[in-house]
N, C-alpha and C positions, 0 to 999 in steps of 0.2 A: 471543875476547879482549875484556875489558872496558876501561873507561877508568880512568886513575889519578886520584887526587884532585887532584894538582897539574898535570894535563895542560892545557897552554895551549889546545888545540883539542879540547874534549871531544866535539863533535858531528861531527868530521871523518870518523869511520868509518861514519856512517850512510849517506851518499851518496843518490843518486836512481837509479831503474831506467833502463836505457838506452832511448832512443826506439825505437818499433817499426820494423822494416824495411819499406821501401816494398813495396807489393803488386806481384807479378810479373805485370803485365798482358800482357806479351808471350806468356807461355805459355798464358794463357787464350784469346787470339786464335788462337794456333797450334792449340790443341785444337779450337776451333770450326771453323777452316778445314779441319782434317783430317777431322772428322766430316762436314761438308758435302761434301767431296771423295769420301769413301767412299759416301755416299748417292747422289751423282751417278753414281758408277761402277756402282751397282746398278741404277739406273733408265735409263741412257742407251740400252740396246738395246730398250726397250719402245716401241712406236709411241705417239705423242702424249705419253707421259710423258718422251720424250727432250727435249722442250722445257723441261720442269721441271728435268731434270738439267742442261741447259745453263745455266739461271739459277743453280742451286745451285753449279755448278762455278765460275761467274764470281764469285759472292759468296765462296765458299770460297777462291779464289785471291787475292782482294783481302784477306781477313782474314789469309791465310798470309803474304803479302808484308809487310803491316803488322806482323805478329808478328816476322818475320825482321829488319826494320829496328829494332824496339824492343830485341830481345835482343842485337843487335850493339852498340847504343849502351851497353847496360848490362853488356856482357861476360858475360852468362849463357849457359848451354848452348843451342846452336842446333839440336839434333837434331830436336826435335818440329816446329819451324818449317820446317826444310828438308824434312822428310817431308811436312808439310802442303802446301808449295808443289809438291812433285813429284806427290803424289796429285791435287791440284786441277788441275794442268796436264794430267795424263793424262786426268782425267775431262772437262775442257773439250774437249780434242782429240777424245776418243771421242764426246762429245755432238755436236760439229760434224759428224763423219763420219756418225754415225747419222742426224742431221737431213737431211743431203744424200741418204743412201741411201733413207730412207723417203719423202722427197719425190719422188725419181725413181721409186720403185716405185709410189706412188699415182698419179703422172701416167701411167705406162705402163698401169696397170689402167684408168684412166679412158678412155684411148684405145682399149683393147681392148673396153670396154663400148660405146663410141660406134660402133665400126666395124661390128658386126653389124646395126646399124639400116639399113644400105644394102640388103642382100639382103631384109630383111623388107619394105621398101617395094615391092619387085618382086613379091612373092608375091601381093598382091591383084590385080595386073594380070593374072597368069596365071589366077587363079581367075575373074576377071571374063570372060576370054576363053572359058573353058569354059562359064560360065553363058550366054553369048550363043549358043553353039552349041546348047545344050540348049533355049533359049527357043522355037524354032519347033515342037519336038515338044510342048511344053506348050501352046502356043496352038492347035495343030492338034487336040488331043484334044476340046476342048469342042464341036467341030463335029459329033461323032458323036451325042451324045444329042439335040441340037437337032432332028435330022431325024426320029428315030423315036420318042422318048419323049414322053409327054404333058407339057404345061406344068407341072403340079404335080410330077411326078416329076423333071423336069429342074431345078426350083428346089431340091428337097430334096437330090438327089444328082446333081450335074452330070455326073460322069464315071463313075459306077458304077451297077451294077444293084442293085435292092433284092431280096434273096433271100427265098424262103419260109423259115419257121421249120423247123429241122431240116436245113438245107442247109449243107454244109461250105464254108469259104472259107479261102484262104491269107492270113494277116496276119503279116507279118514272118517270123519263124522258127517260126510256129505254124500249125497247122490248127485253125480255130475253128468251132464250131457253136453257134449260139444255138438251143437246143432248146426253150425255153419262155419265154413272156412272160406273166406274170400281172398284168393291168392293175389289178385291185383286190385287192391282197394284204394289205390292212390287218388283217383278222381273222387271217389265217395268221401274219403276223409278230408281232402282239400275243400270239398263243397260244404262240409259241416261248419267250418269257421274260417274267416279270412285271416285269422292269426295262425293257422296251421302252416308250417313250413313244408316245402317239398322234401321227399325222402332222399337219402343218398342212393338207395336202390329202388325198392318199391314197397309200399305198405301191404302187409298181410293183416286182415281183420278176422278175428275169431270171436264167435258168439257162444256163450256158455249159459246153461240153465242149471241152477243148483237148488237142492233141497237139504235143509239142515236136519240131521237125525240125532243130534246129541241131546244130552240131558240138561245142558246149561245154556249157553248162548254162543253164537258164532258170527264172525265177520268174514265172509268168503274172500274178500279182496286182501285180507291179512292172512287167513288160514290156508289159502290155496295159492299155488304158483303155477303159471301156465308157460309152456315153452314150445317153440316151433323148431323142429329138427330139420334143417335144410338138406338139399341133395348133396351138399358139400360136407355132410356129417358134422355140422356145427349147430349148436343150440343158440337160438335167438330169444331174448326175453323182452317183456314189455318196456324195460328200461331204455331200449333203443328207439322207442316211439313216444314222443311227448305231445302228441297231437290231442286236440279236444275231440271227444267222441260223442255220438248220440246217446249211448248207454254206458257211461263211465262206471267202473267198478265201485268207486267210492260213493255212488248214489244208492247202492244197495244198503238198506238199513240193517242194523243188527238183527239176526234171526234167532228165534227160539225153535224148539222141537216142532218139526213140520213146516216151518217157514221156508218160503222159496223166493228166488230172485233170478233176474236175467241181467247179464252185463256183457260188455265187449272189452277185448284187449287187442292191442295192435303191436306189430313189430316192423322195424325197418330191415328188410331182408334183401341181400343182393339178388339180382335177376338170375345169376347162375345157380342160386340155391333153391330155385323154384322148379318143380312143384313141391319139393321137400319129401321127407320120408314119413314123418308122423307129427302129430301134436300130442303132447302129454301134459297131464295135470297131476301135481304131487301135493301131498299134505305137508305143510310147513310146521305143524304143531307136534309132530312125533318123529322118531328116528327109526321107525320100522320099515321105511321105504314104501309107504302106501302111495301108489300112483296108478294111473290108467292112461292108455294111449289110443288115439283115434287116427284114422286115415285123413289125409289132407284134402281129398276130393272124392 
């Protein structure tokens, strides 16, 4: 409808748009409190994260209460705010209970872990008693070789006889025989492979025959250790020789009761340490000092 020419108020019908409605802040706070309460309900049962849920529930409850106060003053619907208060309250209560539960559980576990320390401290006392009873036997043994063996032999092998080559001896679960000792095996070893490097001194090659007497299974190259004691009173191990051999120890398969094998080990020994004092083989699988010694030639 337009204006008439004689209309006394021609611009009255134009008017102005109504002012915008105030923002509903109460609902926003209620929604935020509801979200925080739901997150707190998800996290409260997880250890350590229950502390996070406790904080979230507190913040969510505060926002929910503020939202409920605002919507009541404005007379707007209170459903979301009430739901946020309920969810946040439940989450807060659950987080408190979970915190108490996990704290009690962790304390009980700490006590259980501390209690076993008491019997453990007693065990060394028992072991020490057994060691003391065995000590007289160990101290009595050295008196045997000092009366019959010459001084040189007693120095090299205090409690054991040096066996001739080819003699069998019991070492751990094995019957070991040092069948041959080649004191100057440099040419022999260099002839095995073109990749073998010349020694710094000279190669000593030892041949061993073993029989496994145990009830399970054995790998002699792991269970037994071979050493050459030089004339300089130093021990030389196979780690000084990285040459390829005709009968490497690693080629001996795993042995069961009665199984036998033959292998070689080599050492790089200074010429001044030849002919040496002895060759000995010891058991790597026990701490009883099981070993046997053989002559070098």
